[in-house]
C-alpha positions as CSV (number, residue, x, y, z in Angstrom):
1,M,1.1,-2.3,22.5
2,N,2.0,1.4,22.8
3,R,0.3,4.0,20.9
4,Y,3.3,4.3,18.4
5,G,2.7,0.4,17.7
6,M,-0.9,1.0,17.0
7,L,-0.3,4.1,14.9
8,A,2.2,2.0,13.0
9,R,-0.2,-0.9,12.5
10,E,-3.0,1.5,11.3
11,H,-0.8,3.1,8.8
12,W,0.7,0.0,7.4
13,T,-2.7,-1.8,7.2
14,K,-4.2,1.1,5.2
15,H,-1.2,1.6,2.9
16,A,0.6,-1.7,2.6
17,P,-2.0,-4.4,3.5
18,S,0.2,-7.1,1.7
19,R,2.9,-6.3,4.0
20,V,1.1,-6.7,7.0
21,A,-0.6,-10.0,5.6
22,Q,3.3,-11.3,5.4
23,L,4.0,-10.8,9.0
24,E,4.3,-14.0,10.7
25,N,3.1,-12.6,14.1
26,P,1.8,-8.9,13.3
27,D,0.8,-8.1,17.0
28,E,4.5,-9.0,18.1
29,Y,6.0,-7.0,15.1
30,F,4.0,-3.8,15.8
31,E,4.7,-4.0,19.6
32,S,8.2,-4.4,19.1
33,L,7.9,-1.5,16.5
34,G,6.4,0.6,19.0
35,E,8.9,0.2,21.5
36,Q,11.7,1.0,19.3
37,V,9.9,4.3,18.3
38,A,9.3,5.1,21.9
39,E,13.0,4.5,22.9
40,R,14.0,6.7,19.7
41,V,11.7,9.5,20.8
42,E,13.3,9.5,24.2
43,T,16.9,9.5,22.8
44,L,16.3,12.3,20.4
45,A,14.1,14.3,23.0
46,R,17.2,14.2,25.5
47,L,19.6,15.2,22.7
48,L,17.4,18.1,21.6
49,E,16.9,19.1,25.3
50,D,20.7,19.3,25.9
51,E,21.2,21.6,23.1
52,H,18.8,24.1,24.4
53,S,19.4,25.9,27.9
54,P,16.6,25.8,30.3
55,S,14.2,29.0,30.6
56,P,13.6,30.5,33.7
57,D,10.0,31.1,32.8
58,Y,8.0,27.8,33.5
59,L,5.5,28.0,30.5
60,N,8.4,28.8,28.1
61,Q,10.1,25.9,29.4
62,V,7.0,23.5,29.3
63,G,6.3,24.6,25.7
64,R,9.7,24.3,24.6
65,L,10.1,20.6,25.9
66,N,6.6,19.9,24.3
67,A,7.8,21.2,21.2
68,I,11.3,19.2,21.4
69,R,9.1,15.9,22.1
70,R,6.9,16.6,19.2
71,Q,9.9,17.2,16.9
72,A,11.6,13.9,18.3
73,E,8.2,12.0,17.5
74,E,8.2,13.5,13.9
75,V,11.6,12.2,13.2
76,A,11.2,8.8,14.8
77,L,7.9,8.2,13.1
78,N,9.5,9.3,9.6
79,D,12.4,7.1,10.2
80,L,10.7,3.9,11.5
81,V,6.9,4.1,10.7
82,W,5.6,6.1,7.8
83,L,6.4,4.3,4.7
84,T,8.0,6.0,1.8
85,F,6.3,6.4,-1.7
86,D,8.7,3.6,-3.1
87,Q,7.5,1.3,-0.1
88,V,3.9,1.9,-0.8
89,E,4.3,1.8,-4.9
90,Y,6.2,-1.5,-4.4
91,D,3.2,-3.1,-2.7
92,E,0.8,-1.7,-5.4
93,V,2.9,-3.3,-8.1
94,E,3.1,-6.4,-6.1
95,A,-0.8,-6.6,-5.7
96,A,-1.2,-5.7,-9.5
97,S,1.3,-8.3,-10.3
98,Q,-0.5,-11.0,-8.2
99,E,-3.9,-10.1,-9.7
100,L,-2.5,-10.0,-13.2
101,G,-1.2,-13.7,-12.6
102,E,-4.9,-14.8,-11.7
103,L,-6.1,-13.4,-15.1
104,P,-6.2,-15.2,-18.4
105,D,-3.2,-14.8,-20.8
106,R,-3.5,-11.5,-22.5
107,A,-2.6,-12.8,-26.1
108,E,-5.0,-15.6,-25.8
109,L,-7.8,-13.3,-24.6
110,E,-7.2,-11.0,-27.6
111,R,-7.3,-14.0,-29.9
112,Q,-10.7,-15.3,-28.4
113,I,-12.2,-11.6,-28.8
114,R,-11.3,-11.3,-32.4
115,Y,-12.7,-14.9,-32.9
116,L,-16.1,-14.0,-31.1
117,Q,-16.2,-10.7,-33.2
118,E,-15.5,-12.4,-36.3
119,D,-17.5,-15.7,-36.0
120,Q,-21.2,-14.9,-36.0
121,S,-22.2,-18.4,-37.3
122,D,-25.9,-18.0,-37.0
123,P,-26.8,-14.3,-37.1
124,D,-30.5,-15.3,-37.1
125,S,-30.2,-16.9,-33.7
126,A,-31.0,-14.3,-31.3
127,L,-30.1,-16.4,-28.3
128,L,-26.6,-17.3,-29.8
129,T,-26.2,-13.5,-30.4
130,A,-26.9,-12.5,-26.9
131,V,-24.4,-15.3,-25.5
132,Y,-21.8,-14.2,-28.0
133,E,-22.4,-10.4,-26.7
134,E,-22.2,-11.4,-23.1
135,R,-19.1,-13.4,-23.4
136,L,-17.5,-10.6,-25.4
137,A,-18.3,-8.0,-23.0
138,Q,-16.8,-10.2,-20.2
139,M,-13.8,-10.8,-22.2
140,Q,-13.2,-7.1,-23.0
141,Q,-13.7,-6.0,-19.4
142,A,-10.9,-8.8,-18.5
143,L,-8.6,-7.4,-21.1
144,A,-9.3,-3.7,-20.2
145,R,-8.3,-4.9,-16.4
146,I,-5.1,-6.6,-17.7
147,V,-4.0,-3.5,-19.5
148,E,-4.7,-1.4,-16.5
149,L,-2.6,-3.7,-14.2
150,E,0.1,-3.9,-16.8
151,A,0.4,-0.2,-16.7
152,K,1.0,-0.4,-12.9
153,I,4.0,-2.7,-13.4
154,P,7.3,-1.4,-14.4
155,E,9.1,-3.0,-17.1
156,G,11.4,-6.0,-16.2
157,Y,9.5,-6.5,-13.0
């Protein structure tokens, strides 16, 4: 795998891990992507070199060719590797949606919280009160997480 493929894998793993997990063969995918980027860089660099006349000064020519190559790399990486905000946001929404699906139903959780808050059947029992308070705290944490995740998911998703 060339350096572009490794760079793409590192970027995607950090910013879109769910997409990487969905790849059937990540090594093959990133190897192929790296080759595509390298080909694109070469093509763009040749096009940009053709637009500029050669410099008689060796150091100026080397500097200009290096700048052209960096510009070609920047364009190729932007087009093929770097994820856009929408793509990263989609992964975050997908992860939030998946986590939300694993949590209890919000309405049922709210009903249970109200019940625990209202039903203090034996206020003299310290053990029962402690159990109620612990369960209530757990439910409130779960509800807070549900609200947080729902805020990340656009309406109609």
